[in-house]
Residue, then its C-alpha position, 0 to 999 in steps of 0.5 A: m360658416l356651416a362648419s363653424k356653426y356645428m363646431y360651436r354646438w359641439v363645443c357647447l355640448f362638451v362644456a355642458v357635460t364637463c360642467a355636469f361632471a365638475q359639479n359631481p366629479a365622483a358620481t360615476d366612480d362612486s356608483k362603480t365602487k358601490t356595484k363592485a362592493i355589492k358583487d364582492l358581498a354577494k360572494t359571501g352568502p346569505e349573511s351579506i343580504a343585510r349589508i346589500e339591502p341598504y343599496l336598494s335605496d341608493p340614488s343610482l339606478d345602476v346600484r339599485t339594479e346590482a343590489v336586486k340582482a345580487i339578492v336574487e342570486i343569493g336567494g333563500p328566506r332572507s331575500l324575501e323582505p328586501l325583494i318585497q322592498a324592491t318591488r316598490d322601486n320606480d324602475a321597471e327593471v328593478q321591479i321585474r327582477a324583484v318579482d322574478g326573484l320572489v317567484n324563484f324562491y317558491s318555484p326554484g329554477y324560474l329565473k331561467s324561464g322568467l322575464t328576467g332572462t330576456l331583459k335588455r336595457a338601452g339607456t332608460s328603456i328596457t326590452s324583454k319578451f314573455s315566453d309563450t308557455n304559461d302553464l307553471v303553477i306551484e304545488p297546492y301544498v306550497e304556502v306563500r307569505p301573504e305580504v309577497i302576494t300583496a306586493l305582487g298585487k300592487v305591481a300588477s295594478g300599478g307597476a312602473s311599466m306595463t311590462s312590469r305589471a304584466n310580469a307581476a300578473r303572471a307571477l300571481g298566477i304561478l303563486r296562486g295569489k288569491g289575495a290579489i284578485d282585486d289587483l288582477v281585476a283592476a289590471l284587466k282595465s289597463k287597456d294593455d293587451q299583455v297585462m290583460y292577458e296575463s291577468l286572465v291567465a292568472l285568474q284561471k290558475i287561481r280558480d276562484p269562481e266568485v270572480a267570474p262575473r267581474i270579467a264578463f265585460l271582456l267576452n266581447d273584447p275587440a282584441e281576439k287574444i283577450q276575447v279568447a282568454a276571457l272565454e277560456t277563463t269564464g269556462m274554467l270558472m264555470n260562470k253559468s250565467a254567462a252562457p247566453t252571452i257565449r252563445q251570442v258570441i258563437d253566432r256572431t263571431r267570424s273568428q275560428k279561434v274565438r268560435r273554438a274558445a266559445v264552444s269549449a267554454l260552453a262545454m264547461l257549463p253543463d246546461p241542457a239549453n246548450k245541447p243544440v250548440f253541441s249537436s250542431y258542431l259534433n260533426d263539424k269539419d273542424d276537429q277542434l269544434r268536434a272535440a269541444a262539442a263532445e266535451g259538452y256532451a260529456r258534462l251533460k251526462d245524459p246516458s241516452d247520448l252514449p250510443a251516438i258518442e261511442k259510434l263517433f269515437e270508433s270512426e274519428k280519425k283526428m287524435n284531439a277529437r277522438l280523445s274528447l270523444a273517449f272522455a265523453a264515452a267514459s263520462l256517460g258510462n262506458n268507463g271500464l278498463t279493457e284493451f280498446s275501451p275509451l278509458q284505456y285510450l285516455v290512459n294510453a295517451l299519457n305515454s305521448r308527449t304530444y297528447r298527455g296534456v289533453a288526456e290528463p285533465f280529462l282523467l282528472e275530471l273522470t277520477r272525481n267519480l269514485g267508481v272510475r278512481r277504483t278502476l284506475y287504481q290498478v294502473l298505479k300498479t301495472g301501468t307504464r312509468d308515464e301512466r303512473i306518474y300522470l295518473a298520480r298527479a290527477l289522483a292527488r287532486t281528486g282522491d280521498q282517504e281510500t287513495v292514500p295507500y295507493l300513493e304510498a305504494l307509489a312513493s316507495d316504487s323502485d323507479t326513482e321518477v315514479s317514487q318522487e312523483g308518488a311522494r309529491a302526489l301523496r303530500t298534495l293529497k294529504a294537504r287537501l284531506 
């Protein structure tokens, strides 16, 4: 009886499936025919985009997915309008592929590192994995069409899934999407950690100080990852009004990661009221806290602190903390370029793959000082390849008209890598000026 009962259920299922196909016998074959047609059209180049675009409205998800994949693969200016259309699809995969395609137009090669490369579909659900590295941002001179930013903002604040929303938020950061700040702030209220995190990082890259008060509610978020990102963002956006809250976080937190982020954030907000905090951590056993405290002293710019900072610089053994102390010493006035000087120590670190990411932002900040810029111009002539490349990047963002001839000379350097970076830096500087 039991076997007969199961047999009956299988027969019923078979009949139901058969009836479904009987009602629309050509559905599957029709989708296959269309996807094949799309693949064939894609081989003919950009002129085929107009013929592929109608498939973005097809009832079949397989067809729409194949259409967006083809348009992304073809790329070029003609792909932008169709990809903007595809961001409005009700399927997360289509949205993700469209968003990554838009970013790839402005940052060629992004598809290899973007979310698209990890997409897998199982029935109606998709899985994907965000890369841990999230430092990509387009050059300042690259202009993104406003309608692209608007489309990405709508996905970030109301996409088909939390994954597609987080992906769009990441895209807005890469493209410096200032026009979608309201959408990013809305995304911060999604209660999804990945969406919130990507939105905070995007706001860091956009660097609009006016948005800082609107993220203050996250400074005490219960999720460590979000709280840390909110503290970092608050520091980068220089929200001095948040300093009392940050000091409270330092006093109350049990998390070392949160404490490090809070002291680092406070270090970006120069205020004599913060000095007792920096003083209490300047000799801490944790080298990252020592580093953050040194950066706080650097930005307070009190010349009377220089002797103590120089002494600590000479005795510090940990590289991260020593670089921060070098930054502090140079900021407080010891900014000559001699063999063992703090400024030379920072320049030397540009040759290290491990530590150039620490030294470069310090040098960028220091080169806002005209005297330091003039001192470092000689490095553009006599420095190593890496020293000249990374210093050029800093000067592109802080230099003035006086910097132009130095970057012009770099753009004509016999070393191809140096000349390419020099030309890029020159273009960025002139766009600023």
